[in-house]
N, C-alpha and C positions, 0 to 999 in steps of 0.2 A: 365311161370311155375306159380302155383299158390300153396301155403300151407295154411291147416287148421289148425288153433290152436285155441283150445277149454281149454279155463281156467275153473276150476271148485273151488269153493271157499269151502274152509277148512269148516268143521261145529265147532259148537262152544265150546269154553273153559270157557265159562263166560257168565251171561246175557248182552244183549247189552251197557245198561248203566256201566256195572263193566268193561266194556274192558278198558284190560291198553294198554300203547304203548309198543311195542317190546316183549309182551307176550311171554312167553315161557311155561305155562302151558299147561297139557295133554288137553285131552276132557274131560268134566266134563258127566255126565248120559245123561243130555238134547241133549248133541252133540254125546252122540252113539245113541240114540234113533232117533234123526233126519237122522242120515245116515241108519239105518235101514229101514227107511219111504220110502226115493227116491233111496235107495240100486238099486232097479231095473229099475228105470228109467236111472239111470245113468250107470248102469255094460254096457252096449252096447259100452262105450268111453272106454272102456278095450280093443277094439279090433286097436288101436290107434297104428300106426306104434312104436310110442316113447312117452312112459309115464315120466314126472317129476312130481316133487314136491317140495314145496322151505320146507329148515333144518330147520322150526318152528315143533315142536312136534306134532299139531294138522295138521298139514297140511300132514305130512307123516302118519299118524295113520288114518286121512282120504281117503288118494289115497290106504294105504292097507285096510281097510276095503271097500272099494269100486272094491277091486280084480286090480287094476292097477299096483302093484309091481313098484311103481316109482322111481326113480332112483332121488336122492339129487341132487339142483342146487341151488348153495350157491347166485349166481344172483339176485336167486328170493326169498333171504332171505328180510323181512320188514326194512323198514327205519328205519336207527342206531339214534332213539332219544337221545343219548347222557345220559345225568344227569336226564333226564325223565325217561328212562325205567324202567318199571315199574308200572308210575304213570298212573291216570288215566286223563282226558283233563280235569277234572273242579278240580282233586289234583293239578294239574302243574297252572292253574289258580288261584285257590288258593296260591299258593307259589311266581309266576311268572307271573302278568298280562299282564305286558308291553310287555315283551319276549314272551309270548303265541301270543297276539297281533301283535305283529312283525313279527313272525313266521308264523301266517294266512295270514297275507296282502302282505307276499316278499316272494316270491319261490326261491329265494337265498340266506336268510336268515339261520342260523341255531343258534339260540341263545342256542340252549341247548347243544351245543357242539357236535353234532352228523353230520350226514348227511342233507344237505341243502334238498328240495321236489326237485326243478329243480334237485339236483346230482341223488337222488332215480327216477325219471322219467326217466330218460336216461339212468341208470344201467339197469331200467329192459326193456327199449326198445332197447338198445344194444343186449340185452340176446333174445328177438324176431328179429331181423333183422339176427342174428349169426345164427340162424335154419337151420338145410341142407333142401334145397327147392326140390321136387320132384313132380311134376304136379301130384296133389290129394294126396298126402299125407297129414296125419292126425296127431297130435300132440294134446296131453292133457297135461294139468299143473296141480294140486291144489295147491293152494296157497291162502294167507291170503289177505281178502278183500282189502284191502291197495294195494299189489300189483297187482291185477285186475284192480282198479281205476286207476293206473299208468301206465300198460299197452294200457289201452283204451285210456286215454289224449295221450300215445306216439302214438299210429296207426292213432287215428283221427287227429294229428297234431292239437291240441286243445290247447289254452292256459294254461297253469298251473294251474291258477286259478277254472278252470273245473274241477281238481280232487275232490274241495268239493263239489259240485253236483252231483255226483254219489254217488248211492248207491248200494252198491252189498252185498246182503244177502248170510248169508251161505249156503253153499250146491243149491246155482244158480250159472248157466253157462253160458257163453257167448263164441261165437268164431269171432274171425276176421281168413280173409284169405286175400292172396296176396303174399308177397315177401317184402324183406329188402326197406323199406321205402316207401312201395306203399301198405299199406294196409286196409281193408276195412271191417264194419262190418259186422258180415252175422247171417239172421236169417233163421233157419230152423226149418222144421216141423217135423221131424224125432225124436224121442227119441234118436237116434245115435250120434244127432250133437243138442243138447238142446240150446238155447241160450237167453230164456226168462229171467228175472231177478224176482228173487220171491219176 
C-alpha cells in the first residue's frame, strides 16, 4: 500500500533575508501576490483526500487561499527556537555566535533552549509515518519550508546535516510516496502532483 504526501511550502511573510525563527507573522503583500500567481497550478492538489497545514498563520492563509480548507496539525509546527524566537539568523549570531555555531554543528544540541534539530526532524517524521495509508491515497500539507526540509531528511533517511543543504522556496511543492519507514521522493509531471523545487 502506498500513500502520496505532497508538501506545499507556505507563501512568504517577509523577504528571504528578513526571515525570523518561529515567525508567526501573516502573509505580506508579496506573499499574497505569489499565491495568486501560482494558484491555478496548485489548485488541483485540493482534490487530495486529506488536506493539512501547520499552525503558523502564513501556512494556514496559504492553504485557505489555495482552496484546500486544511486542518491544522500541531506536529507540523516550526522548530521551537527557544529564546531565539523572532530573531533572524544574523541577529542570533550577533548575540550568541558560539551558541549558533554549536547549533549548526550538532543536531542534538539546543543552545537556544528550545527543540534540537534532531527532535524536530523526528517529530515531523513521526507525523508522516502516522498518516492513514490507503493505496493510492493522496494528502496535501502546507507548511513552513523548515518543516518540509525536516520531512525530506526523515523520508530519505539522510543524515541530519542534510537539512542545511535543502532549499525549499515559498510555494514550491514536493511529494513523498510510500508508507511508514519506507518513503521515496517522487517527481510527477502533472499539475496535480507538482514536485519541482522553484
